[in-house]
C-alpha angles and dihedrals in degrees: 000000000000114000121227102170127067096198128024141143134218121205125204102197126201135168095268105014143040123207112203124193117192117198115194132171146086118312116272092011128102105277126217114250127213121181125194132174122219132181121236093245115120093246091056091046088058089049090053090051092048091050093052092047090049091052090046091235108167098173123067130168130189140170121257092245107177108284095320093095093060100079090043091052094046091050095049099040090077094053117115088012091298095310096113112115108231122188121192101191131194109254089223090064096054106046113152125226114272115275141086108347123206133157090248092054091047092053091046091049091051090050091048092053091047092049089054093047094241098130126093115201124231119242110274113175126212120287096257091051090049089052091051088048090056090055097046092048090047089051089057090053092048091050089051090052091051091051091049091050091050089052091051092053092047091049091050092050090050091051089053092053097255110136096188095142091059091073105021116061094205111030089184094057124099096287097039094047091050090052093048092049090051091049096053090044100047104013094230139035135224129214090254093052090045091054090055091050098050120087133202116321097009090073089076090068098043094125093051092046090049091056091049093055100031096128142087135248120217123225095270093048092049092051093044093049091048091051093050094045091048090054089051091053091050091051091052091050090049090050090054089053091051091048091053090051091051092050091052091051098047097043088095089059098052092128094055091043090053091051094052092041089059091072111095111254096025120104128184093271092056091041092054091049092050093047092049090055102043101026125211102277106086092178086084086075118057096209140356088262090061095054091046090053091047090051092050095244097118125082119242123250117245113167127158131167090358093304123115114215125209112259136177127243116278124252102254124148108344095196098057090040092053097049093045092051090050090052090047091057089052092050091055088069095053097086099182096057125095093231091056092051089048090053094052091050090050092046092059090059105033107021130249101289097047090044090054092052090047091051090048089053091049090051091052091051090051092048091047091052093045094051093043096049096029093232131143124242111267122185091199092071088071093053095093090049091050092051091049091051091048090051092053090048092053092048091050093050092048089051092052092050092049090051088057091054100260122137111226122201113194119206116256 
């Protein structure tokens, strides 16, 4: 390996310790090696930073080990007034040759690869984008908790003999919530009380709903239902707080949010989630293929003896992949859009699930191009492609009819 750096450091990061290997010396000559071990406490992280600054080491590489690399990265990114080159590399790209494995050898191997310029850093967005990413990912977890709590309440009502969900589509809407509150307060409900709880269209089925909840809760069941519903209300209030924090963070990116929101099927919630994952600086990704591979929306490459084998998509970023697939399902219902028509053509050949992943990848390419060129989404740019596809479809149908012996006369 040909060296290109005179001074660099490799970090082997663990939960409680960090092994640092500093390589220093002229290029293409045997460098001097110094290995130190630090703990992951904040005081030792500052000592690691001071040591690197003292040695004038401007290049540091580390593995993306779980979440343990995050405090190390945030401590070192301010070194040399933010001019330190930090590389968080994929562990799969830096496997050592088989043999005796120790933390010291791992750190030295990372430093050796960095000195030779053989490491590619993972995408790490700016600090404010990382903070927004924390909030959007936490919002997803809170929504999951709310859904789980709703399922617990529904299961408890079913066990008590109340079949409320059989006649009300959303038992946690205005009508359903009013009924549940009345049940845990009084234990039972009359037709008159039910009429005051029901809103709008649900009044038409008041007799059926009355039969479904014509029972009584004992004291324990009332207290238990009240406790579970109170926890649901607290989760909803907490979600509102998280939403307000996200809105305050992304207000500085209103222009980018507006661009992404212009795509059919994407609202501001989805746009903020996408922006928090990919950031605003598209120069971090060389091409659209690079960002698709990073997101896990590109198939792997498995070729041997001139034959390409079928492979699945790689893992990538699960958060951006999830939100893009959700948006893709929404687009499939918008029949007049080009993306919807593209999905249905792809579905006929590949099936629904593969077509959804393909549509998610197409969405990411569109978003990447829009943010990179600062252009709005325009459905008219796909018109020529739509006409070309329609022309091929007509030619194929004419060919099939001619094979069956029909004479086809096309209009001039």
